[in-house]
Each structure stands twice: as C-alpha cells, then as structure tokens.
VMD Tcl script that builds the backbone (N, CA, C; Angstrom):
set m [mol new atoms 429]
animate dup $m
set s [atomselect $m all]
$s set {name element resname resid chain x y z} {
  {N N MET 1 A 0.832 -1.162 0.000}
  {CA C MET 1 A 0.000 0.000 0.000}
  {C C MET 1 A 0.882 1.233 0.000}
  {N N SER 2 A 0.487 2.240 -0.695}
  {CA C SER 2 A 1.276 3.466 -0.754}
  {C C SER 2 A 1.022 4.307 0.483}
  {N N ALA 3 A 1.799 5.358 0.630}
  {CA C ALA 3 A 1.668 6.241 1.780}
  {C C ALA 3 A 0.316 6.933 1.777}
  {N N LYS 4 A -0.229 7.198 0.566}
  {CA C LYS 4 A -1.524 7.875 0.495}
  {C C LYS 4 A -2.645 6.963 0.972}
  {N N GLY 5 A -2.551 5.668 0.752}
  {CA C GLY 5 A -3.615 4.739 1.117}
  {C C GLY 5 A -3.518 4.231 2.542}
  {N N SER 6 A -2.439 4.575 3.224}
  {CA C SER 6 A -2.291 4.068 4.582}
  {C C SER 6 A -3.151 4.873 5.557}
  {N N SER 7 A -3.343 4.329 6.720}
  {CA C SER 7 A -4.165 5.005 7.723}
  {C C SER 7 A -3.411 6.139 8.408}
  {N N HIS 8 A -2.133 6.267 8.118}
  {CA C HIS 8 A -1.333 7.294 8.763}
  {C C HIS 8 A -1.433 8.629 8.049}
  {N N GLY 9 A -2.053 8.691 6.945}
  {CA C GLY 9 A -2.172 9.948 6.206}
  {C C GLY 9 A -1.004 10.117 5.258}
  {N N ALA 10 A -0.993 11.215 4.528}
  {CA C ALA 10 A 0.014 11.460 3.506}
  {C C ALA 10 A 1.386 11.666 4.109}
  {N N ALA 11 A 1.452 12.318 5.247}
  {CA C ALA 11 A 2.752 12.607 5.844}
  {C C ALA 11 A 3.231 11.453 6.717}
  {N N GLY 12 A 2.336 10.518 7.067}
  {CA C GLY 12 A 2.721 9.378 7.880}
  {C C GLY 12 A 2.866 9.720 9.359}
  {N N LYS 13 A 2.292 10.833 9.790}
  {CA C LYS 13 A 2.410 11.247 11.186}
  {C C LYS 13 A 1.125 10.932 11.947}
  {N N HIS 14 A 1.274 10.622 13.220}
  {CA C HIS 14 A 0.142 10.398 14.096}
  {C C HIS 14 A -0.255 11.721 14.745}
  {N N ALA 15 A -1.501 11.767 15.189}
  {CA C ALA 15 A -1.927 12.924 15.968}
  {C C ALA 15 A -1.223 12.860 17.319}
  {N N PRO 16 A -0.858 14.013 17.881}
  {CA C PRO 16 A -0.164 13.990 19.171}
  {C C PRO 16 A -1.085 13.404 20.261}
  {N N VAL 17 A -0.484 12.563 21.099}
  {CA C VAL 17 A -1.215 11.922 22.174}
  {C C VAL 17 A -0.618 12.384 23.492}
  {N N ASP 18 A -1.476 12.762 24.422}
  {CA C ASP 18 A -1.023 13.201 25.728}
  {C C ASP 18 A -0.808 11.971 26.610}
  {N N LYS 19 A 0.424 11.489 26.645}
  {CA C LYS 19 A 0.751 10.279 27.415}
  {C C LYS 19 A 0.623 10.525 28.917}
  {N N SER 20 A 0.905 11.737 29.375}
  {CA C SER 20 A 0.824 11.996 30.811}
  {C C SER 20 A -0.616 11.866 31.313}
  {N N ALA 21 A -1.595 12.226 30.504}
  {CA C ALA 21 A -2.997 12.077 30.908}
  {C C ALA 21 A -3.373 10.598 30.988}
  {N N GLU 22 A -2.874 9.801 30.046}
  {CA C GLU 22 A -3.152 8.363 30.076}
  {C C GLU 22 A -2.505 7.708 31.296}
  {N N VAL 23 A -1.269 8.058 31.568}
  {CA C VAL 23 A -0.562 7.485 32.716}
  {C C VAL 23 A -1.272 7.886 34.003}
  {N N ARG 24 A -1.675 9.149 34.101}
  {CA C ARG 24 A -2.389 9.626 35.284}
  {C C ARG 24 A -3.695 8.851 35.472}
  {N N THR 25 A -4.428 8.596 34.383}
  {CA C THR 25 A -5.670 7.831 34.454}
  {C C THR 25 A -5.402 6.418 34.951}
  {N N TYR 26 A -4.381 5.763 34.406}
  {CA C TYR 26 A -4.056 4.400 34.832}
  {C C TYR 26 A -3.616 4.355 36.298}
  {N N LEU 27 A -2.874 5.347 36.742}
  {CA C LEU 27 A -2.463 5.382 38.142}
  {C C LEU 27 A -3.655 5.601 39.073}
  {N N ILE 28 A -4.605 6.433 38.658}
  {CA C ILE 28 A -5.814 6.655 39.456}
  {C C ILE 28 A -6.629 5.367 39.544}
  {N N ILE 29 A -6.767 4.662 38.413}
  {CA C ILE 29 A -7.515 3.402 38.413}
  {C C ILE 29 A -6.795 2.370 39.274}
  {N N PHE 30 A -5.463 2.305 39.185}
  {CA C PHE 30 A -4.695 1.379 40.009}
  {C C PHE 30 A -4.889 1.682 41.495}
  {N N ALA 31 A -4.819 2.958 41.862}
  {CA C ALA 31 A -5.014 3.345 43.264}
  {C C ALA 31 A -6.438 3.002 43.720}
  {N N SER 32 A -7.411 3.220 42.845}
  {CA C SER 32 A -8.800 2.881 43.177}
  {C C SER 32 A -8.947 1.382 43.406}
  {N N LEU 33 A -8.328 0.580 42.563}
  {CA C LEU 33 A -8.393 -0.873 42.729}
  {C C LEU 33 A -7.713 -1.305 44.033}
  {N N ALA 34 A -6.611 -0.668 44.376}
  {CA C ALA 34 A -5.926 -1.001 45.628}
  {C C ALA 34 A -6.800 -0.648 46.834}
  {N N VAL 35 A -7.441 0.511 46.808}
  {CA C VAL 35 A -8.322 0.911 47.905}
  {C C VAL 35 A -9.512 -0.038 47.999}
  {N N LEU 36 A -10.088 -0.402 46.866}
  {CA C LEU 36 A -11.219 -1.332 46.883}
  {C C LEU 36 A -10.803 -2.704 47.418}
  {N N THR 37 A -9.592 -3.138 47.110}
  {CA C THR 37 A -9.097 -4.404 47.647}
  {C C THR 37 A -8.943 -4.321 49.161}
  {N N LEU 38 A -8.411 -3.211 49.649}
  {CA C LEU 38 A -8.297 -3.024 51.095}
  {C C LEU 38 A -9.670 -2.973 51.758}
  {N N MET 39 A -10.641 -2.380 51.072}
  {CA C MET 39 A -12.005 -2.352 51.603}
  {C C MET 39 A -12.576 -3.765 51.715}
  {N N THR 40 A -12.297 -4.603 50.719}
  {CA C THR 40 A -12.770 -5.987 50.760}
  {C C THR 40 A -12.171 -6.723 51.956}
  {N N VAL 41 A -10.886 -6.525 52.198}
  {CA C VAL 41 A -10.233 -7.154 53.349}
  {C C VAL 41 A -10.821 -6.591 54.642}
  {N N GLY 42 A -11.069 -5.290 54.688}
  {CA C GLY 42 A -11.652 -4.666 55.869}
  {C C GLY 42 A -13.035 -5.194 56.194}
  {N N VAL 43 A -13.834 -5.471 55.174}
  {CA C VAL 43 A -15.179 -6.011 55.388}
  {C C VAL 43 A -15.093 -7.371 56.066}
  {N N ALA 44 A -14.071 -8.134 55.763}
  {CA C ALA 44 A -13.911 -9.461 56.372}
  {C C ALA 44 A -13.676 -9.360 57.882}
  {N N TYR 45 A -13.101 -8.248 58.353}
  {CA C TYR 45 A -12.811 -8.081 59.772}
  {C C TYR 45 A -13.911 -7.352 60.540}
  {N N LEU 46 A -15.017 -6.990 59.879}
  {CA C LEU 46 A -16.080 -6.243 60.542}
  {C C LEU 46 A -17.040 -7.115 61.340}
  {N N ASN 47 A -16.903 -8.417 61.261}
  {CA C ASN 47 A -17.807 -9.348 61.951}
  {C C ASN 47 A -19.266 -9.103 61.594}
  {N N LEU 48 A -19.516 -8.861 60.329}
  {CA C LEU 48 A -20.879 -8.706 59.836}
  {C C LEU 48 A -21.520 -10.077 59.704}
  {N N PRO 49 A -22.853 -10.128 59.626}
  {CA C PRO 49 A -23.480 -11.416 59.293}
  {C C PRO 49 A -22.914 -11.913 57.960}
  {N N HIS 50 A -22.831 -13.227 57.840}
  {CA C HIS 50 A -22.167 -13.826 56.679}
  {C C HIS 50 A -22.748 -13.313 55.351}
  {N N ALA 51 A -24.065 -13.308 55.232}
  {CA C ALA 51 A -24.699 -12.896 53.980}
  {C C ALA 51 A -24.401 -11.432 53.668}
  {N N ALA 52 A -24.431 -10.568 54.684}
  {CA C ALA 52 A -24.150 -9.147 54.459}
  {C C ALA 52 A -22.711 -8.947 53.997}
  {N N GLY 53 A -21.776 -9.664 54.617}
  {CA C GLY 53 A -20.379 -9.566 54.201}
  {C C GLY 53 A -20.167 -10.005 52.766}
  {N N VAL 54 A -20.848 -11.080 52.384}
  {CA C VAL 54 A -20.718 -11.582 51.013}
  {C C VAL 54 A -21.307 -10.574 50.024}
  {N N VAL 55 A -22.452 -10.007 50.343}
  {CA C VAL 55 A -23.083 -9.040 49.431}
  {C C VAL 55 A -22.193 -7.815 49.267}
  {N N ILE 56 A -21.650 -7.298 50.362}
  {CA C ILE 56 A -20.768 -6.126 50.275}
  {C C ILE 56 A -19.521 -6.462 49.462}
  {N N ALA 57 A -18.936 -7.630 49.694}
  {CA C ALA 57 A -17.750 -8.039 48.932}
  {C C ALA 57 A -18.077 -8.180 47.446}
  {N N LEU 58 A -19.269 -8.686 47.116}
  {CA C LEU 58 A -19.664 -8.809 45.712}
  {C C LEU 58 A -19.870 -7.446 45.060}
  {N N VAL 59 A -20.415 -6.497 45.788}
  {CA C VAL 59 A -20.593 -5.142 45.242}
  {C C VAL 59 A -19.232 -4.515 44.962}
  {N N ILE 60 A -18.301 -4.658 45.905}
  {CA C ILE 60 A -16.956 -4.120 45.701}
  {C C ILE 60 A -16.291 -4.810 44.515}
  {N N ALA 61 A -16.464 -6.123 44.397}
  {CA C ALA 61 A -15.882 -6.861 43.262}
  {C C ALA 61 A -16.486 -6.396 41.944}
  {N N ALA 62 A -17.783 -6.104 41.932}
  {CA C ALA 62 A -18.424 -5.630 40.697}
  {C C ALA 62 A -17.859 -4.277 40.277}
  {N N ILE 63 A -17.600 -3.410 41.239}
  {CA C ILE 63 A -16.993 -2.110 40.923}
  {C C ILE 63 A -15.599 -2.310 40.347}
  {N N LYS 64 A -14.831 -3.228 40.928}
  {CA C LYS 64 A -13.486 -3.508 40.421}
  {C C LYS 64 A -13.533 -4.071 39.002}
  {N N VAL 65 A -14.490 -4.967 38.746}
  {CA C VAL 65 A -14.641 -5.525 37.390}
  {C C VAL 65 A -14.968 -4.417 36.399}
  {N N PHE 66 A -15.858 -3.510 36.793}
  {CA C PHE 66 A -16.215 -2.400 35.902}
  {C C PHE 66 A -14.990 -1.551 35.573}
  {N N LEU 67 A -14.184 -1.223 36.583}
  {CA C LEU 67 A -12.995 -0.407 36.336}
  {C C LEU 67 A -11.995 -1.113 35.433}
  {N N ILE 68 A -11.769 -2.388 35.689}
  {CA C ILE 68 A -10.816 -3.143 34.867}
  {C C ILE 68 A -11.299 -3.251 33.432}
  {N N ALA 69 A -12.574 -3.611 33.258}
  {CA C ALA 69 A -13.105 -3.765 31.899}
  {C C ALA 69 A -13.146 -2.434 31.162}
  {N N SER 70 A -13.511 -1.377 31.847}
  {CA C SER 70 A -13.644 -0.076 31.184}
  {C C SER 70 A -12.307 0.521 30.776}
  {N N PHE 71 A -11.334 0.463 31.679}
  {CA C PHE 71 A -10.088 1.173 31.421}
  {C C PHE 71 A -8.970 0.276 30.909}
  {N N PHE 72 A -8.707 -0.847 31.574}
  {CA C PHE 72 A -7.590 -1.681 31.148}
  {C C PHE 72 A -7.935 -2.520 29.926}
  {N N MET 73 A -9.208 -2.891 29.771}
  {CA C MET 73 A -9.622 -3.655 28.590}
  {C C MET 73 A -10.182 -2.733 27.504}
  {N N HIS 74 A -10.218 -1.440 27.784}
  {CA C HIS 74 A -10.620 -0.407 26.819}
  {C C HIS 74 A -12.038 -0.606 26.273}
  {N N LEU 75 A -12.950 -1.122 27.088}
  {CA C LEU 75 A -14.322 -1.325 26.621}
  {C C LEU 75 A -15.123 -0.033 26.543}
  {N N ARG 76 A -14.674 1.013 27.208}
  {CA C ARG 76 A -15.431 2.261 27.152}
  {C C ARG 76 A -15.327 2.925 25.777}
  {N N GLY 77 A -14.339 2.546 25.000}
  {CA C GLY 77 A -14.193 3.110 23.667}
  {C C GLY 77 A -14.710 2.199 22.565}
  {N N GLU 78 A -15.280 1.069 22.932}
  {CA C GLU 78 A -15.772 0.108 21.943}
  {C C GLU 78 A -17.176 0.495 21.465}
  {N N GLY 79 A -17.627 -0.227 20.458}
  {CA C GLY 79 A -18.956 0.018 19.905}
  {C C GLY 79 A -20.050 -0.492 20.820}
  {N N HIS 80 A -21.283 -0.217 20.423}
  {CA C HIS 80 A -22.436 -0.570 21.246}
  {C C HIS 80 A -22.640 -2.080 21.345}
  {N N LEU 81 A -22.324 -2.822 20.308}
  {CA C LEU 81 A -22.580 -4.262 20.316}
  {C C LEU 81 A -21.789 -4.956 21.428}
  {N N ILE 82 A -20.520 -4.636 21.572}
  {CA C ILE 82 A -19.723 -5.270 22.620}
  {C C ILE 82 A -20.211 -4.852 23.995}
  {N N ASN 83 A -20.610 -3.591 24.148}
  {CA C ASN 83 A -21.111 -3.127 25.442}
  {C C ASN 83 A -22.437 -3.798 25.791}
  {N N TYR 84 A -23.307 -4.007 24.816}
  {CA C TYR 84 A -24.562 -4.720 25.075}
  {C C TYR 84 A -24.284 -6.172 25.450}
  {N N SER 85 A -23.306 -6.778 24.799}
  {CA C SER 85 A -22.943 -8.168 25.123}
  {C C SER 85 A -22.425 -8.274 26.556}
  {N N VAL 86 A -21.605 -7.347 26.952}
  {CA C VAL 86 A -21.090 -7.342 28.321}
  {C C VAL 86 A -22.227 -7.100 29.307}
  {N N ALA 87 A -23.139 -6.208 28.972}
  {CA C ALA 87 A -24.277 -5.930 29.857}
  {C C ALA 87 A -25.146 -7.172 30.038}
  {N N VAL 88 A -25.402 -7.916 28.959}
  {CA C VAL 88 A -26.195 -9.141 29.057}
  {C C VAL 88 A -25.485 -10.154 29.960}
  {N N CYS 89 A -24.181 -10.295 29.809}
  {CA C CYS 89 A -23.421 -11.216 30.665}
  {C C CYS 89 A -23.503 -10.793 32.134}
  {N N CYS 90 A -23.397 -9.510 32.397}
  {CA C CYS 90 A -23.483 -9.019 33.776}
  {C C CYS 90 A -24.854 -9.294 34.371}
  {N N VAL 91 A -25.909 -9.098 33.597}
  {CA C VAL 91 A -27.261 -9.372 34.083}
  {C C VAL 91 A -27.416 -10.859 34.396}
  {N N LEU 92 A -26.893 -11.728 33.550}
  {CA C LEU 92 A -26.979 -13.164 33.806}
  {C C LEU 92 A -26.204 -13.551 35.072}
  {N N VAL 93 A -25.052 -12.955 35.283}
  {CA C VAL 93 A -24.285 -13.231 36.498}
  {C C VAL 93 A -25.059 -12.753 37.725}
  {N N LEU 94 A -25.691 -11.589 37.632}
  {CA C LEU 94 A -26.489 -11.096 38.754}
  {C C LEU 94 A -27.659 -12.029 39.061}
  {N N ILE 95 A -28.279 -12.564 38.030}
  {CA C ILE 95 A -29.383 -13.510 38.246}
  {C C ILE 95 A -28.865 -14.750 38.969}
  {N N LEU 96 A -27.706 -15.259 38.563}
  {CA C LEU 96 A -27.131 -16.419 39.244}
  {C C LEU 96 A -26.810 -16.109 40.703}
  {N N ILE 97 A -26.298 -14.920 40.954}
  {CA C ILE 97 A -25.971 -14.527 42.319}
  {C C ILE 97 A -27.232 -14.455 43.164}
  {N N VAL 98 A -28.294 -13.898 42.620}
  {CA C VAL 98 A -29.547 -13.783 43.368}
  {C C VAL 98 A -30.093 -15.164 43.720}
  {N N PHE 99 A -29.939 -16.123 42.827}
  {CA C PHE 99 A -30.407 -17.478 43.126}
  {C C PHE 99 A -29.550 -18.175 44.169}
  {N N VAL 100 A -28.271 -17.785 44.289}
  {CA C VAL 100 A -27.368 -18.437 45.223}
  {C C VAL 100 A -27.408 -17.772 46.601}
  {N N LEU 101 A -27.776 -16.510 46.687}
  {CA C LEU 101 A -27.744 -15.786 47.957}
  {C C LEU 101 A -28.500 -16.466 49.096}
  {N N PRO 102 A -29.661 -17.072 48.867}
  {CA C PRO 102 A -30.326 -17.735 50.000}
  {C C PRO 102 A -29.500 -18.862 50.610}
  {N N ASP 103 A -28.628 -19.479 49.858}
  {CA C ASP 103 A -27.801 -20.562 50.382}
  {C C ASP 103 A -26.590 -20.042 51.150}
  {N N ILE 104 A -26.321 -18.761 51.084}
  {CA C ILE 104 A -25.161 -18.207 51.766}
  {C C ILE 104 A -25.439 -18.053 53.252}
  {N N GLY 105 A -26.677 -17.728 53.610}
  {CA C GLY 105 A -27.029 -17.518 55.005}
  {C C GLY 105 A -27.017 -18.810 55.794}
  {N N ILE 106 A -27.260 -18.687 57.097}
  {CA C ILE 106 A -27.290 -19.853 57.966}
  {C C ILE 106 A -28.683 -20.446 57.915}
  {N N HIS 107 A -28.765 -21.717 57.651}
  {CA C HIS 107 A -30.050 -22.406 57.597}
  {C C HIS 107 A -30.565 -22.615 59.022}
  {N N PRO 108 A -31.876 -22.635 59.211}
  {CA C PRO 108 A -32.435 -22.810 60.562}
  {C C PRO 108 A -31.955 -24.094 61.245}
  {N N ALA 109 A -31.830 -25.191 60.511}
  {CA C ALA 109 A -31.378 -26.448 61.112}
  {C C ALA 109 A -29.930 -26.323 61.605}
  {N N GLU 110 A -29.079 -25.656 60.822}
  {CA C GLU 110 A -27.692 -25.454 61.246}
  {C C GLU 110 A -27.632 -24.559 62.480}
  {N N GLU 111 A -28.448 -23.513 62.496}
  {CA C GLU 111 A -28.468 -22.611 63.637}
  {C C GLU 111 A -28.945 -23.339 64.887}
  {N N ALA 112 A -29.970 -24.182 64.774}
  {CA C ALA 112 A -30.474 -24.942 65.923}
  {C C ALA 112 A -29.405 -25.906 66.436}
  {N N ALA 113 A -28.702 -26.580 65.546}
  {CA C ALA 113 A -27.642 -27.509 65.959}
  {C C ALA 113 A -26.501 -26.765 66.638}
  {N N ARG 114 A -26.149 -25.611 66.131}
  {CA C ARG 114 A -25.080 -24.811 66.722}
  {C C ARG 114 A -25.466 -24.356 68.126}
  {N N ARG 115 A -26.710 -23.901 68.299}
  {CA C ARG 115 A -27.171 -23.468 69.622}
  {C C ARG 115 A -27.237 -24.638 70.600}
  {N N ALA 116 A -27.695 -25.799 70.132}
  {CA C ALA 116 A -27.769 -26.971 71.009}
  {C C ALA 116 A -26.378 -27.375 71.478}
  {N N LEU 117 A -25.392 -27.346 70.594}
  {CA C LEU 117 A -24.025 -27.680 70.963}
  {C C LEU 117 A -23.476 -26.670 71.962}
  {N N HIS 118 A -23.754 -25.402 71.743}
  {CA C HIS 118 A -23.299 -24.363 72.653}
  {C C HIS 118 A -23.933 -24.548 74.031}
  {N N ASP 119 A -25.238 -24.832 74.070}
  {CA C ASP 119 A -25.920 -25.057 75.348}
  {C C ASP 119 A -25.362 -26.279 76.066}
  {N N LEU 120 A -25.070 -27.333 75.315}
  {CA C LEU 120 A -24.506 -28.549 75.905}
  {C C LEU 120 A -23.130 -28.282 76.506}
  {N N GLU 121 A -22.302 -27.522 75.795}
  {CA C GLU 121 A -20.973 -27.190 76.306}
  {C C GLU 121 A -21.077 -26.310 77.545}
  {N N ALA 122 A -21.994 -25.364 77.541}
  {CA C ALA 122 A -22.170 -24.489 78.694}
  {C C ALA 122 A -22.666 -25.288 79.898}
  {N N HIS 123 A -23.560 -26.246 79.674}
  {CA C HIS 123 A -24.080 -27.083 80.747}
  {C C HIS 123 A -22.970 -27.971 81.323}
  {N N ALA 124 A -22.105 -28.498 80.474}
  {CA C ALA 124 A -21.025 -29.372 80.919}
  {C C ALA 124 A -20.005 -28.606 81.759}
  {N N GLU 125 A -19.787 -27.334 81.471}
  {CA C GLU 125 A -18.845 -26.536 82.250}
  {C C GLU 125 A -19.338 -26.315 83.673}
  {N N HIS 126 A -20.661 -26.233 83.862}
  {CA C HIS 126 A -21.218 -25.953 85.179}
  {C C HIS 126 A -21.413 -27.218 86.020}
  {N N MET 127 A -21.325 -28.361 85.418}
  {CA C MET 127 A -21.492 -29.625 86.145}
  {C C MET 127 A -20.179 -29.963 86.848}
  {N N HIS 128 A -20.280 -30.423 88.120}
  {CA C HIS 128 A -19.092 -30.820 88.866}
  {C C HIS 128 A -19.234 -32.295 89.191}
  {N N TYR 129 A -18.420 -33.089 88.540}
  {CA C TYR 129 A -18.434 -34.526 88.772}
  {C C TYR 129 A -17.281 -34.881 89.700}
  {N N PRO 130 A -17.488 -35.877 90.604}
  {CA C PRO 130 A -16.350 -36.301 91.428}
  {C C PRO 130 A -15.320 -36.985 90.531}
  {N N PRO 131 A -14.051 -36.804 90.824}
  {CA C PRO 131 A -13.027 -37.423 89.967}
  {C C PRO 131 A -13.089 -38.942 90.066}
  {N N ASP 132 A -12.930 -39.574 88.950}
  {CA C ASP 132 A -12.885 -41.034 88.911}
  {C C ASP 132 A -11.506 -41.500 89.362}
  {N N ALA 133 A -11.444 -42.764 89.766}
  {CA C ALA 133 A -10.151 -43.343 90.166}
  {C C ALA 133 A -9.200 -43.385 88.983}
  {N N ALA 134 A -9.758 -43.568 87.790}
  {CA C ALA 134 A -8.907 -43.637 86.595}
  {C C ALA 134 A -8.310 -42.269 86.286}
  {N N ASP 135 A -9.031 -41.176 86.668}
  {CA C ASP 135 A -8.550 -39.832 86.383}
  {C C ASP 135 A -7.518 -39.363 87.396}
  {N N ALA 136 A -7.444 -40.010 88.584}
  {CA C ALA 136 A -6.538 -39.569 89.645}
  {C C ALA 136 A -5.113 -39.920 89.273}
  {N N PRO 137 A -4.166 -39.092 89.667}
  {CA C PRO 137 A -2.770 -39.407 89.354}
  {C C PRO 137 A -2.325 -40.625 90.164}
  {N N ALA 138 A -1.438 -41.365 89.592}
  {CA C ALA 138 A -0.942 -42.583 90.248}
  {C C ALA 138 A -0.059 -42.220 91.430}
  {N N ALA 139 A -0.162 -42.991 92.505}
  {CA C ALA 139 A 0.671 -42.754 93.685}
  {C C ALA 139 A 2.073 -43.242 93.393}
  {N N PRO 140 A 3.067 -42.545 93.947}
  {CA C PRO 140 A 4.440 -43.002 93.698}
  {C C PRO 140 A 4.664 -44.379 94.329}
  {N N ALA 141 A 5.454 -45.167 93.686}
  {CA C ALA 141 A 5.728 -46.523 94.176}
  {C C ALA 141 A 6.674 -46.464 95.361}
  {N N ALA 142 A 6.427 -47.347 96.383}
  {CA C ALA 142 A 7.295 -47.381 97.569}
  {C C ALA 142 A 8.515 -48.240 97.269}
  {N N HIS 143 A 9.661 -47.832 97.773}
  {CA C HIS 143 A 10.888 -48.597 97.537}
  {C C HIS 143 A 11.267 -49.340 98.731}
}
mol reanalyze $m
mol bondsrecalc $m
mol representation Tube
mol addrep $m
C-alpha cells in the first residue's frame, strides 16, 4: 500500500497523544483498585453477618470488574454491540448470584444444631463430677 492509502495519512504522522494524561488515568484506576481491595479485606474483619459480608464483597468486586473492563480492557471506547454483550453477561451473572444468595445464610437447622451444641458445652462446664479413680494421678511406688 502506498503512503496515500495508509491510515497514517500522507505525511505518515500520528496525531499527538497526551501520554501523561493516560498514565495519570491508569495510576488513578490502580489506586482505586488497591483501595477497593483493602475495603474488601476490611469487610472481612467487621464481623458482619455472613450474607451481608458476602453481598458487600460482591458489590466491591463488581466495581473492580467495571474499572478493569472499562479502562484496562478499553471497553469504554468500543462500539455498542460489545457493550450490550457485556451488559447481558453481567445481568446473567447477577441472576445467578440472586439465586445463590439464599444458600449463603445460615439455615435454621444449622443454627439450631449450633445453639444446642453451645448449650450442651455451657451445661457441661457448670457440672461438677467427682473425679474417677482412673482420672486420679498414680501414687508413687514405695521402695
């Protein structure tokens, strides 16, 4: 192909690109991802109910996925078809998550078993049994 038919134009020069703005954007996204990761770790230490912790972690993960796909995978500059495809995939993942969320919580049978075990352990601590002969230390042998 000749120089006239190429995508670079007749002179073969590119339009000037502001690299410092791109680098600044990538650094901001990187810092945002690092903060979101720290937030995810922080949620684990908040002693929230299990389901609430999982939901918060999933929301933070969804934000991270959006940032990665938009900026590092350059989807924000793509055409509508790819964005609609990604949106359909996200909706399907959300539907799967909604169906799984009820299984994340504690089931009533598990909660009842946990409470019964706790009550049994608490009851055993308050009981005072006389020591058995087998539990007593052996007397030293006479020489």
